[in-house]
Residue frames relative to the residue before (quaternion, step in Angstrom):
aa qw qx qy qz dx dy dz
M 1.0000 0.0000 0.0000 0.0000 0.00 0.00 0.00
A 0.5981 -0.5711 0.4174 0.3768 3.55 -1.22 0.57
G 0.8062 0.2965 -0.2217 0.4615 3.55 -0.94 0.93
V 0.5015 0.6591 -0.4345 0.3539 3.59 1.21 -0.22
G 0.7296 0.4192 -0.2411 0.4835 3.58 0.91 -0.85
E 0.4030 -0.7517 0.4356 0.2879 3.58 1.30 0.07
T 0.5622 0.5794 -0.4093 0.4250 3.55 1.10 0.68
C 0.7763 0.2012 -0.1347 0.5820 3.59 1.23 -0.30
T 0.1070 0.8401 -0.5212 0.1056 3.55 0.94 0.97
H 0.5428 0.6276 -0.4031 0.3860 3.60 1.21 -0.42
L 0.5965 0.5473 -0.3667 0.4584 3.62 1.14 -0.50
L 0.6436 0.5107 -0.3175 0.4735 3.58 1.00 -0.77
F 0.6426 0.5184 -0.3163 0.4673 3.57 1.01 -0.74
K 0.6369 0.5308 -0.3207 0.4580 3.55 1.05 -0.77
V 0.6524 0.5019 -0.3164 0.4716 3.59 0.96 -0.87
E 0.6558 0.5276 -0.3176 0.4366 3.59 0.92 -0.91
V 0.6629 0.5011 -0.2959 0.4710 3.59 0.92 -0.91
T 0.6359 0.5391 -0.3313 0.4419 3.59 0.96 -0.86
V 0.6756 0.4945 -0.2883 0.4648 3.58 0.89 -0.95
R 0.6632 0.5134 -0.3082 0.4490 3.56 0.94 -0.89
C 0.6665 0.4946 -0.3025 0.4686 3.60 0.99 -0.81
R 0.6414 0.5325 -0.3283 0.4443 3.57 1.09 -0.66
E 0.7182 0.4490 -0.2503 0.4690 3.58 1.01 -0.81
Q 0.7321 0.3661 -0.2279 0.5274 3.59 1.07 -0.62
K 0.0660 -0.8136 0.5775 -0.0102 3.57 -0.35 1.26
T 0.4453 -0.6690 0.5204 0.2887 3.52 -1.14 0.61
V 0.7068 -0.4590 0.3229 0.4307 3.58 -1.31 0.19
T 0.6885 0.4832 -0.2879 0.4578 3.57 0.99 -0.78
D 0.6059 0.5483 -0.3621 0.4484 3.61 1.23 -0.31
K 0.6862 0.4754 -0.2719 0.4787 3.60 1.22 -0.47
P 0.5976 -0.5476 0.4282 0.3995 3.62 -1.19 0.42
A 0.6031 -0.5598 0.4127 0.3905 3.60 -1.15 0.54
Y 0.1582 -0.8107 0.5599 0.0651 3.60 -0.85 1.00
W 0.4480 0.6721 -0.4679 0.3587 3.59 1.27 0.23
I 0.1418 -0.8127 0.5641 0.0353 3.56 -0.68 1.11
L 0.4776 -0.6670 0.4873 0.2993 3.60 -0.91 0.88
P 0.5756 -0.5760 0.4437 0.3744 3.60 -1.11 0.59
S 0.5943 -0.6076 0.3923 0.3518 3.58 -1.09 0.73
N 0.7040 0.4794 -0.2843 0.4401 3.60 1.04 -0.62
V 0.6386 0.4821 -0.3126 0.5119 3.52 1.36 0.01
N 0.1600 -0.8163 0.5501 0.0743 3.53 -0.48 1.18
K 0.8111 0.0046 0.0407 0.5834 3.53 1.02 -0.72
V 0.1997 -0.7705 0.5973 0.0984 3.54 -0.87 0.93
L 0.1676 -0.7973 0.5768 0.0597 3.55 -0.67 1.14
A 0.4774 -0.6536 0.5111 0.2891 3.53 -1.10 0.70
T 0.0648 0.7919 -0.6040 0.0621 3.54 -0.99 0.76
V 0.6541 -0.5104 0.3726 0.4157 3.59 -1.26 0.24
G 0.5876 -0.6370 0.3639 0.3413 3.60 -0.87 0.92
H 0.7177 0.4652 -0.2882 0.4307 3.60 0.81 -0.89
Q 0.6407 0.5184 -0.3288 0.4612 3.59 1.29 -0.14
I 0.5846 0.5754 -0.3642 0.4411 3.60 1.28 -0.05
N 0.3252 -0.7267 0.5798 0.1732 3.55 -1.02 0.93
Y 0.1649 -0.8245 0.5389 0.0512 3.55 -0.42 1.25
T 0.4131 0.7211 -0.4733 0.2921 3.62 1.25 0.20
S 0.4474 -0.6979 0.4921 0.2658 3.57 -0.93 0.91
A 0.6619 -0.5103 0.3721 0.4037 3.59 -1.30 0.36
A 0.6504 0.5290 -0.3175 0.4431 3.59 0.95 -0.84
S 0.6620 0.4922 -0.3026 0.4774 3.57 1.00 -0.86
S 0.6432 0.5214 -0.3271 0.4554 3.58 0.99 -0.71
Q 0.6271 0.5332 -0.3280 0.4635 3.56 1.08 -0.78
K 0.6524 0.5090 -0.3179 0.4628 3.61 0.96 -0.83
S 0.6464 0.5123 -0.3227 0.4643 3.57 0.96 -0.80
M 0.6528 0.5144 -0.3186 0.4558 3.58 1.00 -0.77
N 0.6493 0.5129 -0.3156 0.4644 3.60 0.99 -0.81
R 0.6592 0.4919 -0.3148 0.4736 3.59 0.93 -0.78
L 0.6323 0.5237 -0.3370 0.4608 3.58 1.08 -0.65
L 0.6561 0.5128 -0.3029 0.4635 3.58 1.06 -0.76
D 0.6412 0.5178 -0.3116 0.4729 3.58 1.19 -0.55
G 0.6591 -0.5467 0.3166 0.4081 3.56 1.19 0.12
E 0.4983 0.6514 -0.4464 0.3579 3.55 1.16 -0.05
T 0.6100 -0.5548 0.4188 0.3805 3.52 -1.25 0.42
D 0.6578 -0.5149 0.3793 0.3978 3.51 -1.27 0.35
I 0.0220 0.8164 -0.5746 0.0544 3.53 -0.46 1.20
R 0.3009 0.7621 -0.5217 0.2378 3.56 1.17 0.41
P 0.4866 -0.6628 0.4732 0.3161 3.60 -0.93 0.75
G 0.3706 -0.7493 0.5017 0.2224 3.51 -0.80 0.90
L 0.6155 -0.5384 0.4146 0.3992 3.57 -1.25 0.28
R 0.5717 -0.5930 0.4569 0.3357 3.49 -1.25 0.61
T 0.1346 -0.7851 0.6018 0.0576 3.52 -1.01 0.80
C 0.6039 -0.5565 0.4271 0.3783 3.54 -1.29 0.40
A 0.5279 -0.6328 0.4625 0.3272 3.58 -1.08 0.69
R 0.4505 -0.6888 0.5041 0.2618 3.50 -0.98 0.84
N 0.4957 -0.6358 0.5035 0.3105 3.55 -1.21 0.64
I 0.0390 -0.7985 0.6001 -0.0274 3.53 -0.43 1.22
S 0.2790 -0.7651 0.5625 0.1429 3.56 -0.69 1.10
T 0.1685 -0.7794 0.5993 0.0702 3.54 -0.70 1.16
P 0.4072 -0.7232 0.4973 0.2529 3.61 -0.69 1.01
S 0.5284 -0.6342 0.4735 0.3071 3.54 -1.14 0.71
P 0.4941 -0.6662 0.4482 0.3335 3.63 -0.94 0.70
T 0.5072 -0.6368 0.4967 0.3008 3.51 -1.15 0.63
P 0.6476 -0.5175 0.3703 0.4191 3.64 -1.14 0.37
L 0.6396 0.5179 -0.3361 0.4580 3.57 1.03 -0.68
E 0.6321 0.5239 -0.3256 0.4690 3.60 1.05 -0.74
V 0.6392 0.5256 -0.3154 0.4644 3.58 1.02 -0.84
T 0.6480 0.5171 -0.3149 0.4622 3.57 0.98 -0.87
H 0.6596 0.4894 -0.3079 0.4802 3.60 0.95 -0.83
F 0.6249 0.5416 -0.3379 0.4495 3.59 1.04 -0.74
H 0.6531 0.5035 -0.3034 0.4775 3.60 0.98 -0.90
A 0.6452 0.5221 -0.3195 0.4573 3.57 1.02 -0.85
D 0.6518 0.5096 -0.3169 0.4637 3.58 1.02 -0.79
L 0.6155 0.5400 -0.3404 0.4622 3.57 1.08 -0.71
H 0.6641 0.5104 -0.2921 0.4616 3.53 0.99 -0.93
K 0.6613 0.5070 -0.3030 0.4624 3.59 0.98 -0.83
A 0.5847 0.6049 -0.3715 0.3926 3.59 1.11 -0.57
G 0.5035 -0.7001 0.3871 0.3264 3.58 1.23 -0.35
G 0.6456 0.5077 -0.3285 0.4664 3.63 1.08 -0.50
K 0.4473 -0.6734 0.5165 0.2823 3.57 -1.18 0.55
S 0.1553 -0.8046 0.5698 0.0622 3.55 -0.08 1.30
A 0.5578 -0.6395 0.4153 0.3276 3.59 -0.97 0.82
V 0.6357 0.5480 -0.3417 0.4228 3.59 1.02 -0.77
L 0.6325 0.5366 -0.3469 0.4379 3.63 1.08 -0.56
S 0.6107 0.5866 -0.3709 0.3813 3.65 1.09 -0.45
V 0.7176 0.4013 -0.2607 0.5060 3.57 1.26 -0.21
L 0.5638 0.5900 -0.3830 0.4328 3.56 1.30 0.15
P 0.5922 -0.6346 0.3657 0.3360 3.60 -0.85 0.97
Y 0.7226 0.4603 -0.2726 0.4377 3.60 0.83 -0.96
Y 0.7873 0.3481 -0.1770 0.4772 3.62 1.00 -0.67
C 0.5223 0.6912 -0.4017 0.2968 3.64 1.18 -0.37
E 0.5678 0.6135 -0.3925 0.3836 3.62 1.13 -0.56
E 0.6330 0.5411 -0.3440 0.4338 3.60 1.07 -0.60
F 0.6791 0.4720 -0.2941 0.4791 3.65 1.24 -0.31
R 0.4491 0.6923 -0.4641 0.3219 3.60 1.23 -0.01
D 0.4692 -0.6806 0.4976 0.2628 3.52 -1.02 1.01
P 0.4198 -0.7321 0.4701 0.2584 3.64 -0.64 1.00
V 0.6948 0.4038 -0.2525 0.5390 3.57 1.19 -0.57
Q 0.1057 -0.8275 0.5508 0.0256 3.61 -0.13 1.28
P 0.4905 -0.6564 0.4718 0.3255 3.59 -0.99 0.77
A 0.4833 -0.6719 0.4761 0.2971 3.54 -1.07 0.74
T 0.5058 -0.6381 0.4854 0.3183 3.53 -1.09 0.73
K 0.5001 -0.6839 0.4374 0.3015 3.58 -0.79 1.02
L 0.4879 -0.6823 0.4715 0.2722 3.53 -0.93 0.98
K 0.3046 -0.7421 0.5673 0.1859 3.56 -0.94 0.89
S 0.4912 -0.6486 0.4895 0.3136 3.55 -1.07 0.77
L 0.5348 -0.6250 0.4686 0.3220 3.55 -1.18 0.69
L 0.5089 0.6383 -0.4244 0.3917 3.58 1.22 -0.20
S 0.5962 0.5843 -0.3612 0.4156 3.58 1.19 -0.51
L 0.5465 0.6222 -0.4036 0.3891 3.64 1.23 -0.18
H 0.4870 0.6895 -0.4396 0.3069 3.60 1.18 -0.34
D 0.0465 -0.7771 0.6275 -0.0159 3.54 -0.95 1.04
T 0.3834 -0.7618 0.4743 0.2184 3.58 -0.44 1.24
S 0.6086 0.5813 -0.3601 0.4025 3.57 1.12 -0.53
M 0.7073 0.4367 -0.2501 0.4965 3.57 1.22 -0.40
D 0.3971 0.7018 -0.4900 0.3311 3.60 1.25 0.22
G 0.8322 0.2115 -0.1639 0.4856 3.56 -0.87 0.98
C 0.4897 0.6577 -0.4542 0.3483 3.61 1.16 0.06
E 0.6660 -0.4995 0.3608 0.4204 3.61 -1.24 0.29
F 0.5726 -0.6320 0.4097 0.3239 3.52 -1.07 0.87
S 0.6311 0.5425 -0.3517 0.4285 3.61 0.98 -0.77
V 0.6418 0.5009 -0.3189 0.4853 3.61 1.03 -0.79
L 0.6747 0.4927 -0.3003 0.4603 3.58 0.89 -0.92
E 0.6440 0.5264 -0.3209 0.4529 3.62 1.00 -0.81
Q 0.6628 0.5008 -0.3043 0.4661 3.56 0.97 -0.84
H 0.6544 0.5118 -0.3146 0.4591 3.59 1.02 -0.76
C 0.6620 0.5281 -0.3038 0.4365 3.57 1.08 -0.75
Q 0.5081 0.6506 -0.4316 0.3638 3.60 1.19 -0.31
S 0.7042 0.4625 -0.2594 0.4721 3.55 1.14 -0.66
L 0.6354 0.5455 -0.3154 0.4464 3.56 1.33 -0.06
K 0.3791 0.7411 -0.4902 0.2583 3.62 1.20 0.09
S 0.6359 0.5522 -0.3371 0.4207 3.57 1.03 -0.77
Q 0.5435 0.6280 -0.4093 0.3778 3.63 1.16 -0.37
A 0.6808 0.4874 -0.2931 0.4615 3.59 1.16 -0.49
E 0.5047 0.6681 -0.4241 0.3449 3.58 1.23 -0.15
V 0.0659 -0.7815 0.6200 0.0223 3.57 -1.11 0.71
S 0.4229 -0.6763 0.5349 0.2787 3.54 -1.15 0.55
A 0.6718 -0.4844 0.3571 0.4320 3.58 -1.24 0.26
K 0.6510 0.5128 -0.3150 0.4626 3.57 1.05 -0.79
Q 0.6476 0.5111 -0.3198 0.4659 3.61 1.01 -0.75
A 0.6342 0.5388 -0.3248 0.4495 3.56 1.04 -0.83
E 0.6541 0.5045 -0.3013 0.4763 3.54 1.04 -0.86
Q 0.6513 0.5213 -0.3150 0.4526 3.56 1.00 -0.83
V 0.6498 0.5195 -0.3188 0.4541 3.57 0.96 -0.90
E 0.6590 0.5066 -0.3242 0.4517 3.60 0.90 -0.82
M 0.6711 0.4899 -0.3060 0.4647 3.62 0.97 -0.75
C 0.7033 0.4823 -0.2643 0.4505 3.60 1.03 -0.77
T 0.7485 0.3969 -0.2095 0.4882 3.60 1.18 -0.42
R 0.3375 0.7794 -0.4829 0.2132 3.60 1.14 0.40
K 0.6178 0.5198 -0.3552 0.4713 3.60 1.20 -0.26
Q 0.3024 -0.8030 0.4634 0.2214 3.59 1.38 -0.11
Q 0.8621 0.0516 -0.0524 0.5014 3.65 -0.64 -1.03
K 0.6450 0.5181 -0.3296 0.4549 3.59 1.17 -0.47
C 0.6706 0.4733 -0.2853 0.4949 3.57 1.29 -0.16
T 0.4458 -0.7092 0.4784 0.2634 3.58 -0.75 1.04
F 0.6612 0.5259 -0.3141 0.4330 3.60 0.95 -0.80
W 0.5217 0.6346 -0.4042 0.4021 3.59 1.26 -0.44
F 0.6777 0.4731 -0.2822 0.4871 3.57 0.95 -0.90
A 0.6596 0.5200 -0.3143 0.4426 3.59 0.97 -0.83
A 0.6625 0.4945 -0.3087 0.4703 3.59 0.99 -0.79
R 0.6767 0.4989 -0.3022 0.4492 3.67 1.03 -0.67
A 0.5427 0.6575 -0.4088 0.3257 3.59 1.10 -0.63
G 0.8311 0.1987 -0.1843 0.4855 3.54 -0.82 1.10
R 0.6635 0.4823 -0.3073 0.4824 3.58 1.12 -0.53
I 0.4297 -0.6921 0.5158 0.2650 3.60 -0.98 0.83
T 0.2173 -0.8127 0.5345 0.0816 3.52 -0.28 1.30
A 0.6979 -0.4818 0.3291 0.4153 3.58 -1.26 0.37
S 0.6662 0.5124 -0.3101 0.4444 3.58 1.00 -0.80
N 0.7159 0.4182 -0.2396 0.5051 3.62 1.17 -0.44
M 0.4593 0.7256 -0.4372 0.2673 3.59 1.20 -0.31
H 0.6644 0.5144 -0.3199 0.4377 3.61 0.87 -0.94
A 0.6608 0.4987 -0.3114 0.4665 3.62 0.96 -0.88
V 0.6629 0.4999 -0.3180 0.4577 3.61 0.96 -0.76
Y 0.6421 0.5239 -0.3243 0.4562 3.60 1.02 -0.76
A 0.7248 0.4341 -0.2438 0.4762 3.64 0.98 -0.81
M 0.6224 0.5852 -0.3254 0.4054 3.57 1.27 -0.27
D 0.4474 -0.6400 0.5557 0.2853 3.55 -1.26 0.55
I 0.4025 -0.7384 0.4860 0.2377 3.58 -0.60 1.12
E 0.6163 0.5680 -0.3467 0.4210 3.59 1.08 -0.56
S 0.7793 0.0933 -0.0521 0.6175 3.56 1.18 -0.60
P 0.0659 -0.8453 0.5297 0.0213 3.61 0.43 1.18
A 0.5315 -0.6221 0.4773 0.3205 3.55 -1.16 0.68
L 0.5149 -0.6759 0.4296 0.3057 3.58 -0.88 0.96
S 0.6351 0.5318 -0.3487 0.4384 3.58 0.99 -0.72
T 0.6578 0.4993 -0.3238 0.4616 3.59 0.98 -0.75
V 0.6199 0.5281 -0.3437 0.4677 3.59 1.01 -0.77
K 0.6606 0.5045 -0.3204 0.4543 3.63 0.90 -0.85
N 0.6757 0.5017 -0.3100 0.4423 3.57 0.92 -0.88
V 0.6935 0.4724 -0.2807 0.4660 3.60 1.07 -0.74
C 0.7910 0.3687 -0.1692 0.4580 3.54 0.77 -1.03
Y 0.7971 0.2332 -0.1101 0.5461 3.60 1.11 -0.58
P 0.0364 0.7954 -0.6033 0.0455 3.61 0.43 1.09
K 0.3392 -0.7973 0.4707 0.1667 3.55 -0.68 1.10
N 0.2038 -0.6917 0.6774 0.1457 3.47 -1.19 0.79
T 0.0351 0.8785 -0.4683 0.0882 3.54 0.39 1.29
Y 0.0656 -0.7597 0.6469 0.0132 3.54 -1.12 0.86
V 0.0893 -0.7964 0.5981 -0.0014 3.56 -0.57 1.20
A 0.0185 0.7976 -0.6006 0.0527 3.61 -0.96 0.90
T 0.5007 -0.6091 0.5166 0.3338 3.51 -1.26 0.43
C 0.1233 -0.8040 0.5792 0.0541 3.56 -1.15 0.44
G 0.4441 -0.6841 0.5183 0.2572 3.54 -1.31 0.21
F 0.7478 -0.3491 0.3039 0.4760 3.52 -1.13 -0.80
F 0.2153 -0.7952 0.5576 0.1016 3.60 -0.72 1.08
I 0.0443 -0.7435 0.6662 0.0367 3.56 -1.17 0.74
N 0.2618 -0.7750 0.5575 0.1412 3.58 -0.73 1.04
P 0.4450 -0.7157 0.4605 0.2789 3.65 -0.64 1.06
A 0.5913 0.5814 -0.3722 0.4169 3.64 1.15 -0.45
F 0.7805 0.0057 -0.0107 0.6250 3.60 1.13 -0.62
P 0.1072 -0.8599 0.4979 0.0344 3.56 0.34 1.28
E 0.5158 0.6361 -0.4324 0.3773 3.61 1.20 0.00
V 0.7156 0.3924 -0.2085 0.5389 3.59 1.25 -0.44
G 0.0385 -0.7830 0.6206 0.0159 3.54 -1.22 0.69
A 0.1057 -0.7904 0.6012 0.0507 3.57 -1.27 0.30
S 0.1020 -0.7694 0.6284 0.0514 3.54 -1.20 0.68
P 0.1124 -0.8048 0.5809 0.0472 3.60 0.10 1.23
D 0.6115 -0.5728 0.3925 0.3793 3.56 -1.21 0.36
G 0.7929 -0.1276 0.0739 0.5913 3.59 1.23 -0.31
T 0.3332 -0.6988 0.5831 0.2463 3.50 -1.37 0.06
V 0.1451 -0.7916 0.5917 0.0476 3.52 -1.17 0.60
R 0.0707 -0.7725 0.6300 0.0380 3.55 -1.17 0.67
C 0.0579 0.7914 -0.6076 0.0336 3.58 -0.90 0.78
S 0.6319 -0.5893 0.3619 0.3499 3.56 -1.19 0.61
C 0.7392 0.4217 -0.2440 0.4651 3.58 1.09 -0.58
C 0.7873 0.3210 -0.1705 0.4981 3.63 1.01 -0.67
G 0.4751 -0.6929 0.4379 0.3200 3.60 1.19 -0.27
K 0.7780 -0.3367 0.2665 0.4587 3.53 -1.21 -0.63
G 0.0857 0.7936 -0.5978 0.0737 3.56 -0.99 0.87
C 0.3393 -0.7094 0.5656 0.2486 3.52 -1.32 -0.01
I 0.3289 -0.7418 0.5607 0.1646 3.57 -1.27 0.43
E 0.0086 -0.7667 0.6419 -0.0091 3.54 -1.07 0.84
I 0.1052 -0.8119 0.5742 -0.0091 3.58 -0.68 1.15
K 0.0647 -0.7916 0.6076 0.0038 3.54 -0.88 1.01
C 0.0954 -0.7818 0.6156 0.0269 3.59 -1.02 0.87
P 0.1730 -0.8244 0.5320 0.0856 3.62 0.18 1.26
S 0.3543 -0.7598 0.5047 0.2060 3.59 -0.46 1.18
K 0.5971 0.5882 -0.3727 0.3983 3.60 1.07 -0.66
Y 0.7906 0.2698 -0.1234 0.5356 3.56 1.04 -0.74
K 0.2646 0.8121 -0.4930 0.1653 3.61 1.12 0.48
H 0.7203 0.3928 -0.2382 0.5197 3.59 1.21 -0.50
S 0.6311 0.5188 -0.3287 0.4737 3.60 1.27 0.26
T 0.4867 -0.6010 0.5191 0.3640 3.53 -1.29 0.19
I 0.6532 -0.5052 0.3807 0.4161 3.56 -1.24 0.27
H 0.6392 0.5236 -0.3337 0.4538 3.59 0.99 -0.73
Q 0.6469 0.5070 -0.3216 0.4702 3.59 0.98 -0.73
A 0.6387 0.5260 -0.3265 0.4568 3.58 1.03 -0.76
C 0.6589 0.5053 -0.3093 0.4634 3.58 1.03 -0.75
L 0.6646 0.5091 -0.2995 0.4575 3.56 1.05 -0.77
A 0.5679 0.6128 -0.3796 0.3973 3.60 1.22 -0.34
K 0.3158 -0.7816 0.4858 0.2311 3.61 1.29 -0.18
D 0.3083 0.7497 -0.5158 0.2771 3.55 1.02 0.79
R 0.3581 -0.7644 0.4907 0.2158 3.60 -0.51 1.17
N 0.6392 0.5309 -0.3279 0.4495 3.58 1.18 -0.40
F 0.5609 0.5678 -0.4006 0.4501 3.58 1.28 -0.25
C 0.5037 -0.7253 0.4034 0.2399 3.56 -0.90 1.02
L 0.7477 0.4034 -0.2191 0.4799 3.58 1.10 -0.62
E 0.0759 -0.7750 0.6256 0.0464 3.57 -1.28 0.45
L 0.4170 -0.6806 0.5475 0.2512 3.52 -1.29 0.47
V 0.0254 0.7762 -0.6280 0.0494 3.59 -0.75 1.10
D 0.8246 -0.1029 0.0090 0.5562 3.55 -0.46 1.29
G 0.7222 -0.4585 0.2310 0.4635 3.55 1.01 0.85
E 0.6810 0.4640 -0.2980 0.4818 3.59 1.24 -0.05
L 0.4822 -0.6724 0.4847 0.2835 3.55 -1.11 0.73
N 0.0238 -0.7762 0.6293 -0.0296 3.54 -1.05 0.95
L 0.3982 -0.6615 0.5732 0.2745 3.53 -1.23 0.53
K 0.4676 -0.7019 0.4641 0.2706 3.59 -0.68 1.13
Q 0.4336 -0.7238 0.4797 0.2406 3.56 -0.79 1.05
G 0.6687 0.4888 -0.2918 0.4783 3.57 1.20 -0.51
H 0.5714 0.6049 -0.3922 0.3921 3.61 1.20 -0.15
P 0.5990 -0.5881 0.4057 0.3617 3.60 -1.12 0.65
Y 0.6084 0.5621 -0.3727 0.4184 3.57 1.06 -0.56
Y 0.6119 0.5436 -0.3591 0.4484 3.59 1.08 -0.62
T 0.6457 0.5008 -0.3151 0.4826 3.55 1.04 -0.80
Q 0.6342 0.5298 -0.3309 0.4556 3.59 0.99 -0.79
V 0.6739 0.5034 -0.2993 0.4504 3.57 0.90 -0.92
Q 0.6560 0.5002 -0.3135 0.4703 3.62 0.95 -0.86
T 0.6347 0.5250 -0.3269 0.4634 3.57 1.00 -0.73
Q 0.6414 0.5136 -0.3158 0.4744 3.57 0.99 -0.83
I 0.6433 0.5400 -0.3371 0.4253 3.59 0.92 -0.86
F 0.7529 0.4067 -0.2289 0.4640 3.57 0.79 -1.02
V 0.6317 0.5162 -0.3502 0.4602 3.62 1.04 -0.62
T 0.7342 0.3900 -0.2310 0.5054 3.61 0.94 -0.83
D 0.3763 -0.7377 0.4780 0.2928 3.62 1.29 -0.01
S 0.3363 0.7499 -0.4965 0.2792 3.56 0.90 0.96
K 0.5004 -0.6506 0.4938 0.2873 3.56 -1.30 0.38
Y 0.7942 0.0096 0.0248 0.6071 3.59 1.20 -0.33
C 0.2219 -0.7238 0.6249 0.1908 3.53 -1.38 0.02
D 0.2669 -0.7375 0.5974 0.1672 3.55 -0.88 0.94
F 0.1217 -0.8155 0.5656 0.0133 3.56 -0.30 1.37
V 0.0716 -0.8158 0.5737 -0.0176 3.58 -0.66 1.12
V 0.0946 -0.7580 0.6444 0.0361 3.53 -0.96 0.95
W 0.0558 -0.8345 0.5466 -0.0413 3.60 -0.55 1.21
T 0.0074 0.7562 -0.6542 -0.0082 3.49 -1.11 0.85
L 0.6879 -0.4889 0.3234 0.4280 3.59 -1.21 0.11
K 0.7562 0.3621 -0.1917 0.5102 3.55 1.26 -0.46
D 0.8096 0.1519 -0.0490 0.5649 3.62 1.14 -0.28
C 0.1075 -0.7691 0.6260 0.0706 3.50 -1.35 0.24
A 0.1249 -0.7944 0.5928 0.0425 3.60 -0.82 1.01
F 0.1333 -0.7815 0.6083 0.0381 3.57 -1.00 0.89
L 0.0020 -0.8013 0.5965 -0.0463 3.58 -0.72 1.13
H 0.2851 -0.7470 0.5852 0.1351 3.50 -1.00 0.98
I 0.0920 -0.8331 0.5454 0.0046 3.59 -0.11 1.32
L 0.2474 -0.7807 0.5642 0.1044 3.53 -0.84 1.09
P 0.5977 -0.5830 0.3891 0.3893 3.65 -1.08 0.44
N 0.1877 -0.7485 0.6297 0.0894 3.54 -1.19 0.78
P 0.2681 -0.8252 0.4702 0.1613 3.61 0.09 1.27
E 0.6621 0.5068 -0.3203 0.4496 3.60 0.92 -0.88
F 0.6329 0.5221 -0.3215 0.4728 3.59 0.96 -0.85
W 0.6919 0.4736 -0.2894 0.4618 3.61 0.84 -0.92
R 0.6410 0.5404 -0.3393 0.4265 3.58 0.91 -0.84
A 0.6581 0.5124 -0.3080 0.4576 3.60 0.96 -0.81
H 0.6867 0.4676 -0.2817 0.4800 3.58 0.96 -0.83
L 0.6425 0.5139 -0.3398 0.4557 3.60 1.01 -0.64
Q 0.6402 0.5270 -0.3241 0.4553 3.57 1.05 -0.75
K 0.6571 0.4693 -0.3074 0.5035 3.58 1.21 -0.38
A 0.6688 0.5228 -0.3037 0.4325 3.57 1.02 -0.77
Q 0.6644 0.5276 -0.3317 0.4125 3.60 0.88 -0.80
P 0.6537 0.4692 -0.3343 0.4907 3.68 0.93 -0.65
F 0.6010 0.5549 -0.3570 0.4510 3.59 1.08 -0.62
F 0.6336 0.5252 -0.3315 0.4612 3.58 1.00 -0.80
T 0.7091 0.4673 -0.2624 0.4582 3.60 0.92 -0.92
A 0.7665 0.3981 -0.2053 0.4604 3.55 0.87 -0.95
V 0.7809 0.3232 -0.1548 0.5116 3.60 1.06 -0.60
S 0.7332 0.4597 -0.2654 0.4251 3.57 0.60 -1.13
L 0.7010 0.4816 -0.2709 0.4508 3.56 0.80 -1.06
P 0.6701 0.4679 -0.3388 0.4661 3.68 0.78 -0.78
E 0.6183 0.5392 -0.3450 0.4560 3.60 1.04 -0.72
L 0.6871 0.4841 -0.2796 0.4641 3.55 0.88 -0.94
K 0.7073 0.4853 -0.2694 0.4377 3.55 0.96 -0.87
G 0.8186 0.3073 -0.1253 0.4688 3.57 0.85 -0.99
V 0.7663 0.4112 -0.2311 0.4361 3.54 0.47 -1.17
M 0.6605 0.5346 -0.3221 0.4174 3.56 0.94 -0.88
K 0.6601 0.5185 -0.3159 0.4423 3.60 1.17 -0.41
R 0.6059 0.5696 -0.3521 0.4294 3.58 1.27 -0.25
A 0.5692 -0.5612 0.4662 0.3792 3.53 -1.26 0.34
I 0.3005 -0.7575 0.5576 0.1579 3.59 -0.95 0.90
T 0.2163 -0.7766 0.5833 0.0997 3.55 -0.68 1.16
I 0.0391 -0.7917 0.6092 -0.0246 3.52 -0.82 1.10
V 0.2926 -0.7285 0.5934 0.1777 3.56 -0.92 0.96
I 0.1735 -0.8161 0.5502 0.0350 3.54 -0.53 1.27
N 0.3716 -0.6943 0.5732 0.2263 3.52 -0.90 0.94
H 0.4614 -0.7232 0.4394 0.2666 3.56 -0.68 1.11
S 0.6057 0.5597 -0.3532 0.4418 3.58 1.18 -0.36
S 0.6161 0.5569 -0.3344 0.4455 3.56 1.28 -0.40
K 0.4964 -0.6298 0.5076 0.3150 3.52 -1.25 0.46
I 0.5305 -0.6499 0.4373 0.3239 3.54 -0.94 0.85
S 0.6041 0.5795 -0.3584 0.4133 3.59 1.13 -0.60
D 0.6043 0.5582 -0.3689 0.4326 3.60 1.20 -0.48
W 0.7277 0.4311 -0.2337 0.4795 3.61 1.16 -0.52
L 0.4698 0.7074 -0.4437 0.2863 3.60 1.15 -0.28
P 0.6524 0.5156 -0.3524 0.4294 3.67 0.88 -0.70
H 0.6915 0.4871 -0.2933 0.4455 3.64 1.11 -0.54
L 0.5850 0.5765 -0.3838 0.4221 3.61 1.20 -0.19
S 0.1755 -0.7844 0.5885 0.0869 3.54 -1.03 0.82
M 0.4397 -0.6859 0.5140 0.2682 3.54 -1.12 0.65
N 0.4500 -0.6762 0.5093 0.2844 3.57 -1.04 0.78
């Protein structure tokens, strides 16, 4: 039996509870046992105020007092309440009422919305105003103006960087996830962070390094992802497969193209440029690296930018000893000329080839010394 071995006593408890619940029924589980009085044959529904709820004993007492000569004191039937019109209070009465509520000492909710009393309900701990990013200072009307004018105008903007103690505490609490927090990048923008302090100290303010300015003023909230094959509905004849896509808070949507030249894998980028190799994609112009416009990689990058509808392409050249990073912007005139050549090629060459030649049997002359497995990928089925 269950529970004898003292290893499954819960089964015995379950059986005991089931039997007890079956035998003990609640009032609502049983049929109604209220029985009408014998002198009542039928109970009719009637309006509540017309029913006499006086008990028999009370009625007997009233009858005896009436027989003793007392006046009729029988309880009357209930009647509907009369419509009594209550006049609205005057403004002076309302004012006195509010004053009495205030004198009572308790904080009545109605006083919290009245002009004279609401100040007492103000929270002494006010929330700090959210800090605005210094990126919001950007004014498109001042793009390209003289530096002296811009510098003079910025003298009045120093106060924009000021923060209260409450704001500083709020920023620290909101940015504890650091790179995973969007506001972390916004709060850092324009401020000289600890990681940039050494470079700023060693730099000449009259001719600041571009890399340092970018790190200080444009901290990136960057998201990099892999991607597939892109087709732009505006010109479906063209496609592109960049190595990846990128999004950042300051530059927007972009694409990534990475090149690893095997010829210069043991050289630095500077050494590869000094080799004067016309097949190498980069060149030095006034000491700065540029992607050659006549190189196929430049055409590839521009195609990727316009097909993916990107604002830029991050072009990376990597070797075992060095790595170069170039921010390539769109060149509309360059792209327009190449697209005008590509679209007729699709109509005059690609479509006829796909429609006619690809449907024919392909004849291949096989060298008998070759293995048939080497040619299988080139054979097509009719």
